[in-house]
C-alpha positions as CSV (number, residue, x, y, z in Angstrom):
1,X,64.5,123.0,95.6
2,X,67.1,124.2,98.3
3,X,66.6,123.3,101.9
4,X,65.9,125.8,104.6
5,X,66.2,125.9,108.0
6,X,63.9,126.3,111.1
7,X,65.1,127.9,114.4
8,X,63.2,127.7,117.5
9,X,64.0,128.4,121.1
10,X,63.5,126.2,124.1
11,X,64.8,125.2,127.5
12,X,67.6,122.7,127.4
13,X,65.9,119.9,129.4
14,X,62.7,120.2,127.1
15,X,65.2,119.7,124.0
16,X,66.5,116.5,125.9
17,X,63.5,115.2,126.9
18,X,61.7,115.9,123.5
19,X,64.8,114.0,121.9
20,X,64.7,111.3,123.8
21,X,60.8,110.6,122.9
22,X,61.9,111.2,119.3
23,X,64.4,108.5,119.4
24,X,62.1,106.4,120.8
25,X,59.5,106.9,118.1
26,X,62.7,106.3,115.6
27,X,62.4,109.8,113.9
28,X,64.6,112.9,114.2
29,X,63.9,116.3,114.9
30,X,64.0,117.6,111.3
31,X,61.7,114.6,110.6
32,X,59.0,116.0,113.2
33,X,59.1,119.3,112.4
34,X,58.3,118.3,108.1
35,X,55.5,116.3,109.4
36,X,54.4,119.4,111.5
37,X,54.9,122.0,108.5
38,X,53.0,119.2,106.4
39,X,50.0,119.0,108.1
40,X,49.8,122.7,108.7
41,X,49.8,123.2,105.1
42,X,47.2,120.5,104.6
43,X,45.0,121.4,107.0
44,X,45.7,124.7,108.0
45,X,45.5,124.0,111.8
46,X,47.5,122.4,114.2
47,X,47.7,118.6,114.7
48,X,46.8,119.2,118.4
49,X,45.5,121.4,120.9
50,X,47.6,121.7,124.2
51,X,48.2,118.0,125.2
52,X,47.9,115.3,122.7
53,X,46.2,111.8,123.7
54,X,47.6,108.9,122.3
55,X,45.3,106.2,122.0
56,X,45.8,102.8,124.2
57,X,46.3,99.9,122.1
58,X,44.6,96.4,122.7
59,X,47.9,95.0,124.1
60,X,48.9,97.6,126.0
61,X,45.1,97.8,127.8
62,X,45.5,94.3,128.2
63,X,49.1,94.4,129.9
64,X,47.7,97.2,131.9
65,X,44.5,94.5,133.2
66,X,47.3,92.0,133.7
67,X,49.3,94.2,136.0
68,X,46.4,95.4,138.0
69,X,45.3,92.2,138.7
70,X,48.6,90.9,139.8
71,X,48.7,93.8,142.4
72,X,48.0,91.4,145.8
73,X,44.9,92.5,147.6
74,X,45.9,93.9,151.1
75,X,42.2,94.8,152.8
76,X,39.2,92.9,154.7
77,X,37.1,93.5,152.0
78,X,39.4,92.6,149.2
79,X,37.5,89.1,148.8
80,X,34.2,90.7,149.3
81,X,31.5,91.6,146.6
82,X,29.9,95.3,146.8
83,X,27.0,93.8,148.0
84,X,29.0,92.2,151.3
85,X,31.3,95.2,151.6
86,X,27.7,97.5,152.2
87,X,26.4,95.1,154.4
88,X,29.4,95.0,156.4
89,X,30.0,98.5,157.0
90,X,26.2,98.8,157.9
91,X,26.2,96.2,160.3
92,X,29.2,98.5,162.0
93,X,27.0,101.0,161.8
94,X,24.1,99.8,163.3
95,X,26.3,97.5,166.1
């Protein structure tokens, strides 16, 4: 079977940004379009609706937790428990 060409229009900026993402994923635009068409044929629908949400891996979650914990605490409430913060605020209101 002979190959056919699919043509679509988009802004140059969108194409460049999309190509960077595809390169990071290790696939070409042709491969991505073929995967889209495979899904359309098999499922009869688009594989996404609007923005596609990617699942976060356990490693990414652990790295995010580690990053957040590495941020220095900068206010007087940082070392207090929630109960201590509430008590401090209440004392300020009552004084």
